[in-house]
C-alpha positions, -999 to +999 in steps of 0.1 A: +001+001+000+013+033-009+006+062+017+009+099+007+030+121+035+027+156+040+057+174+032+067+210+033+090+222+005+122+238+020+138+246-012+136+243-051+162+238-080+141+234-112+116+204-108+136+189-078+129+201-042+144+195-005+111+187+015+105+176+051+078+158+069+088+171+102+111+141+110+133+138+078+144+158+047+141+142+014+147+151-022+113+148-043+103+151-078+080+181-088+072+170-123+034+163-115+029+196-098+053+221-114+079+242-097+065+254-062+075+280-039+092+272-005+067+268+022+043+250+000+027+217+015+024+187-008+013+154-006+044+132-014+044+094-027+074+074-032+097+105-036+072+127-060+050+154-050+014+142-063-009+169-052-004+207-035-024+208-001-029+235+024-013+236+056-046+226+073-049+195+051-015+185+059-020+187+096-052+167+093-035+137+076-003+140+097-027+135+126-046+106+112-010+090+102-002+095+140-036+081+151-031+050+128+006+045+141-005+046+176-033+021+170-009-003+153+015-002+182-016-013+204-023+022+218-056+044+214-061+068+183-066+097+207-082+127+189-065+117+155-097+114+138-116+144+157-125+157+123-145+130+111-160+120+143-176+154+147-198+148+115-220+125+100-212+105+070-215+122+036-221+107+003-197+119-026-217+147-046-224+124-076-240+099-055-259+125-032-275+138-067-287+102-076-300+097-042-319+131-042-331+124-081-345+092-068-321+066-086-312+035-067-298+003-076-313-025-058 
């Protein structure tokens, strides 16, 4: 399984950047996002920046990953998923529209 890691761009040289996840720094490829400014947050997969994300989204992903690691180590998740627990489940927009139009399979 491939997991995206939030990373903050530290410096850029063409389509290569130095980025950190807060614990380590690595070189990542910016070919999929284009050149970015230092301070930009990206979702990194296997050495490539795949998507530009907000700092808030990066914090939520980091909290979820920390919670997952805690659960896998036999501890509780704490409040790592508080943003999900505070709301009811939501259908993706296209499924919500189909539901509202009375379309269903069954």
